[in-house]
C-alpha positions in Angstrom: 82.1 108.8 87.5 83.8 112.1 87.8 86.2 113.0 90.5 85.9 116.5 91.8 89.4 117.6 92.7 89.2 121.3 92.4 86.9 123.8 94.2 84.8 124.2 91.2 84.0 121.6 88.5 82.1 122.3 85.3 80.3 119.7 83.2 79.6 120.8 79.6 76.8 119.2 77.6 74.9 120.2 74.4 71.9 121.4 76.5 73.2 122.9 79.7 76.1 123.7 81.9 76.1 122.5 85.5 78.5 124.0 87.9 79.3 121.8 90.8 81.1 123.0 93.9 82.8 120.9 96.6 81.7 122.2 100.0 82.7 120.8 103.3 79.9 120.2 105.8 81.4 121.7 109.0 84.8 121.1 107.4 84.3 117.4 108.0 83.7 115.6 104.7 83.6 116.2 101.0 80.1 117.2 99.8 78.8 117.9 96.3 76.1 120.4 95.9 74.5 121.7 92.8 75.1 125.5 92.7 73.5 126.7 89.5 71.8 125.6 86.3 72.7 128.1 83.6 70.3 126.5 81.2 67.2 124.4 82.0 66.8 121.1 80.2 63.8 119.1 81.4 65.1 115.8 80.1 68.1 115.8 82.5 67.2 118.4 85.1 64.5 116.0 86.4 67.2 113.6 87.6 69.0 116.3 89.6 66.0 117.6 91.6 64.8 116.0 94.8 61.7 113.9 94.4 61.4 112.7 98.0 57.6 113.1 98.4 56.9 111.7 95.0 59.0 108.6 95.7 57.5 108.3 99.2 54.0 108.3 97.8 54.9 105.7 95.2 56.4 103.5 97.8 53.4 103.7 100.1 51.0 103.0 97.2 53.1 99.9 96.4 52.9 98.8 100.1 49.2 99.3 100.1 48.9 97.1 97.0 50.9 94.4 98.7 48.8 94.6 101.8 45.6 94.1 99.7 47.1 91.4 97.6 46.2 87.8 98.7 48.9 86.2 100.9 50.9 83.2 99.7 50.7 80.0 101.8 54.4 79.3 101.3 56.4 80.6 104.3 59.7 80.5 102.4 58.2 82.6 99.6 56.8 85.2 102.0 60.2 85.4 103.8 62.0 85.8 100.5 59.8 88.6 99.1 59.6 90.3 102.5 63.4 90.4 102.7 63.8 91.8 99.2 61.1 94.4 99.9 62.9 95.5 103.1 66.2 95.8 101.3 64.5 97.8 98.5 62.9 100.1 101.0 66.3 100.8 102.8 68.1 101.4 99.5 65.3 103.8 98.5 65.9 105.7 101.7 69.6 105.7 101.1 69.2 107.0 97.6 67.1 109.9 98.8 68.5 110.8 102.2 72.2 109.8 102.4 74.7 112.6 101.9 76.6 112.8 98.7 80.1 111.6 98.2 83.0 112.9 96.1 81.7 111.7 92.8 78.9 113.0 90.6 79.0 110.5 87.6 77.0 108.6 86.7 74.9 110.3 89.3 75.3 111.1 93.0 72.3 108.9 93.8 74.2 105.9 92.4 76.9 106.3 94.9 74.4 106.8 97.7 72.9 103.4 96.7 76.5 101.9 96.9 76.8 103.3 100.4 73.4 101.7 101.2 74.6 98.3 100.0 77.7 98.7 102.1 75.5 99.3 105.2 73.4 96.3 104.5 76.5 94.2 104.0 77.9 95.3 107.3 74.6 94.5 109.1 74.7 91.0 107.5 78.4 90.5 108.6 77.6 91.5 112.2 74.6 89.1 112.2 76.8 86.3 110.8 79.5 87.0 113.5 77.0 86.1 116.2 76.3 82.6 114.6 78.4 79.5 115.0 80.1 78.0 112.0 77.4 75.3 111.4 74.6 77.8 111.5 76.5 80.2 109.2 76.8 77.5 106.6 73.1 76.7 107.0 72.2 80.3 106.4 74.1 80.3 103.1 72.4 77.0 102.1 69.1 78.8 102.6 70.3 81.6 100.2 71.6 79.0 97.7 70.4 75.4 98.1 73.6 74.2 96.3 75.7 75.3 99.2 76.3 73.7 102.6 78.5 70.9 101.1 82.2 70.6 102.0 84.6 71.9 99.3 87.0 69.4 97.7 90.7 70.0 98.4 92.5 71.6 95.5 96.1 72.6 95.0 97.5 74.5 92.0 101.0 73.1 92.4 100.4 69.4 91.9 101.3 69.2 88.2 103.5 72.1 87.0 104.1 71.0 83.4 103.3 73.9 81.1 100.7 72.1 78.8 97.4 73.1 77.4 95.5 70.6 79.6 97.2 71.8 82.8 96.6 75.5 82.0 92.9 74.7 81.3 92.6 72.8 84.5 94.0 75.7 86.5 91.3 78.1 85.3 88.7 79.2 87.8 87.0 82.4 88.8 89.9 83.5 90.9 92.2 83.6 87.9 89.9 86.1 86.3 89.9 88.0 89.6 93.7 88.2 89.4 93.6 89.6 85.9 90.7 92.0 86.2 91.7 92.9 89.8 94.9 94.6 88.7 92.9 97.0 86.6 90.4 97.5 89.3 93.1 98.4 91.8 94.7 100.8 89.3 91.3 102.6 89.0 91.0 102.8 92.8 94.6 103.6 93.8 95.7 105.6 90.8 99.3 104.8 91.5 101.4 102.6 89.3 104.0 101.5 91.9 101.4 101.1 94.6 99.6 98.5 92.4 102.8 96.6 91.7 103.7 96.5 95.4 100.2 95.3 96.2 100.5 92.5 93.6 103.9 91.4 94.8 102.8 91.4 98.4 99.7 89.3 97.6 101.9 86.7 96.0 104.1 86.7 99.2 101.0 86.3 101.3 100.0 83.3 99.2 103.4 81.6 99.7 103.3 82.5 103.4 99.9 80.9 103.9 100.2 77.7 101.9 100.3 75.7 105.1 96.7 76.8 105.7 95.0 76.8 102.3 96.2 74.4 99.6 94.9 76.5 96.8 97.5 79.1 97.7 100.2 76.8 96.3 101.0 77.7 92.8 103.5 76.7 90.1 106.0 79.4 89.2 105.6 78.7 85.5 101.8 79.2 85.7 102.3 82.3 87.9 104.5 83.9 85.2 102.1 82.8 82.5 99.1 84.5 84.1 101.2 87.6 84.8 102.0 87.9 81.1 98.4 87.2 80.1 97.2 89.9 82.6 99.7 92.4 81.2 98.5 91.7 77.7 94.9 92.1 78.8 95.6 95.4 80.6 98.0 97.0 78.2 97.1 95.4 74.9 94.2 95.8 72.5 91.5 96.0 75.2 93.1 99.1 76.7 91.3 101.6 74.4 87.9 99.9 75.1 88.5 99.9 78.9 89.4 103.6 78.9 85.8 104.4 77.9 84.6 103.3 81.3 87.0 105.5 83.3 86.3 109.1 84.5 87.0 111.9 82.1 88.9 113.8 84.7 91.2 112.2 87.4 92.6 113.5 90.6 96.2 112.3 90.7 96.9 110.6 94.0 100.3 111.5 95.5 100.4 109.4 98.6 103.8 110.7 99.7 104.9 107.6 101.6 108.2 109.2 102.8 106.8 112.7 103.2 105.6 112.3 106.8 105.0 109.6 109.5 101.3 110.1 109.0 101.5 109.4 105.3 103.7 106.4 105.9 101.3 104.8 108.4 98.3 105.7 106.0 100.0 103.9 103.1 100.9 100.8 105.2 97.3 100.8 106.5 95.8 101.0 103.0 98.1 98.3 101.8 97.1 96.1 104.7 93.3 96.8 104.0 93.6 95.8 100.3 95.6 92.6 101.1 93.2 91.7 103.9 90.2 92.1 101.6 91.8 89.8 99.0 92.7 87.2 101.6 89.2 87.3 103.1 87.7 86.1 99.8 89.8 82.9 100.0 89.2 82.2 103.7 85.4 83.0 103.6 84.8 80.6 100.7 86.8 77.9 102.4 85.2 78.3 105.9 81.6 78.8 104.6 81.8 76.2 101.9 81.2 78.5 99.0 82.7 77.1 95.7 84.9 79.5 93.6 82.3 79.6 90.7 79.4 80.5 93.0 77.9 84.0 92.2 78.2 85.0 95.8 82.0 85.4 95.4 81.4 87.7 92.4 78.8 89.7 94.1 81.1 90.3 97.1 84.0 91.3 94.8 81.9 93.8 92.9 80.4 95.3 96.0 83.9 95.8 97.6 85.2 97.3 94.4 82.4 99.8 94.0 82.7 100.7 97.7 86.5 101.1 97.5 86.4 103.7 94.8 84.8 106.5 96.9 86.3 105.1 100.0 89.9 105.5 98.8 89.0 109.0 97.5 87.7 110.0 100.9 90.7 108.4 102.7 93.0 110.4 100.4 91.0 113.6 101.1 91.3 113.0 104.9 95.1 112.4 104.5 96.0 115.4 102.4 93.3 118.0 103.1 93.9 119.9 106.4 90.3 121.2 106.2 88.9 117.7 106.3 88.5 116.7 110.0 86.4 113.5 109.6 87.0 110.1 108.0 84.5 109.9 105.2 81.4 107.6 105.6 82.3 105.3 102.7 85.9 105.0 103.9 84.7 104.2 107.4 82.2 101.7 106.2 84.5 99.9 103.8 87.1 99.5 106.5 84.4 98.2 108.8 83.4 95.6 106.2 86.9 94.4 105.6 87.8 94.1 109.3 84.5 92.4 110.2 85.1 89.9 107.5 88.6 89.3 109.0 87.0 88.8 112.5 84.6 86.2 111.1 87.5 84.4 109.4 89.4 84.4 112.7 86.3 83.1 114.7 85.4 80.4 112.2 89.0 79.5 111.5 89.8 78.3 115.0 90.7 74.6 114.8 90.6 74.5 111.0 94.3 75.0 110.4 96.4 72.6 112.6 99.6 72.9 110.5 102.3 75.1 112.2 103.7 78.1 110.5 107.0 77.1 108.6 110.2 78.5 110.0 111.2 80.3 106.8 107.9 82.2 106.9 108.5 83.4 110.4 112.1 84.4 109.5 110.9 86.3 106.4 108.2 88.3 108.2 110.5 89.0 111.1 113.0 90.6 108.8 110.4 92.5 106.8 108.7 94.0 109.8 112.1 94.8 111.3 113.0 96.7 108.1 109.7 98.6 108.1 110.1 99.6 111.7 113.8 100.4 111.2 112.9 102.7 108.3 110.4 104.6 110.5 113.1 105.1 113.1 115.7 106.2 110.5 113.4 108.4 108.4 111.2 110.0 111.0 112.3 109.1 114.6 115.9 110.3 114.4 115.2 113.6 112.7 112.4 114.2 115.2 114.7 113.7 118.1 117.4 115.9 116.6 114.9 118.7 116.1 113.7 118.4 119.7 117.2 118.4 121.1 118.3 121.4 118.9 115.3 123.5 119.8 116.3 124.3 123.5 119.9 125.1 122.4 118.6 127.5 119.8 116.3 129.2 122.2 119.0 129.6 124.7 121.4 131.1 122.1 118.7 133.5 121.0 118.0 134.5 124.6 121.6 135.1 125.4 122.0 137.2 122.3 119.1 139.5 123.0 119.8 143.2 124.0 118.1 142.8 127.4 120.3 139.9 128.4 123.4 141.9 127.2 122.4 144.9 129.5 122.0 142.5 132.5 125.4 141.1 131.8 127.0 144.7 131.7 125.3 145.6 135.0 126.8 142.6 136.7 130.2 143.5 135.4 
């Protein structure tokens, strides 16, 4: 995965040198096009040349074989294989025909497939939105027969003694998500302070929503314990190994939160999107009866992580590049995925959370939102008004000081 941040990017290899250029399709989005191959290498050049007709022929031959193959009498088997074949056909089209994104490693086709998965996930979410809660749970039980059973109530704040047994009992897949998620957000956001703000805000969200989900209740001792473990994991002996899976070249993201009102709103929106994506994972598993250790939770997390890498890059490009006039497709689709999940949680969550919001939560969020709005007024609103008020006075002064205005004044005298 290489991030192309300059007009030209060169990849050196023992066999050839590929020069890549970022071009903007009608100045609307980042595109990567192969410009020149200075040296031909059949072993790698094959993967960078379009094979649309070859792939189409192979797919049609496979479909002809399926049509001639004897049908299975099991309806469930036919539906399962037909669904997987349809998904495969769509991803094949996405790999060949979707436009490239901002990354070329491991291969542009890989990121086109990621975009295809995002489209399929959005289609599934929209379909799920039109179901009722009972039918939605039934659909997931068809995907995995072990689902469709109410989840047991669980709280992480029942026994806060720091013992080995308690630490072991607190372990589940979401603890791993917390630890690995910090590194994942660092790869996506590329901003140290942004990641810390996001982590602190998520803990605040957990405390604010304890009245809805019991598993948001945590012991402070365990929270500090897992923070230390996560820091050791990220910054300790594993750091060198993890670096091998990062891009060779990085585009440093300078979000410039206080630079302009547009940047401020963009950063707040990005923070909201990341927090909402994390909260959706808890609400979806609770409302759709998906246990924490079910692979569906992991599949969703991996998909959103892979989609958010190019999505954040495209959002940053749209924010900082004046030549980019369109929100990138991956950024648009990822935002649609997150917000559609939130709408599903809102729809299925009606009547599920009877407990009222605690007073201290209302007071805290009232103060926080007031501070955010007040900062906008102080940092951007007041200077803007001063500039607008000073402009007419300045223009009037310049007009009165002009030679033409002076001659008119002499004539009147």
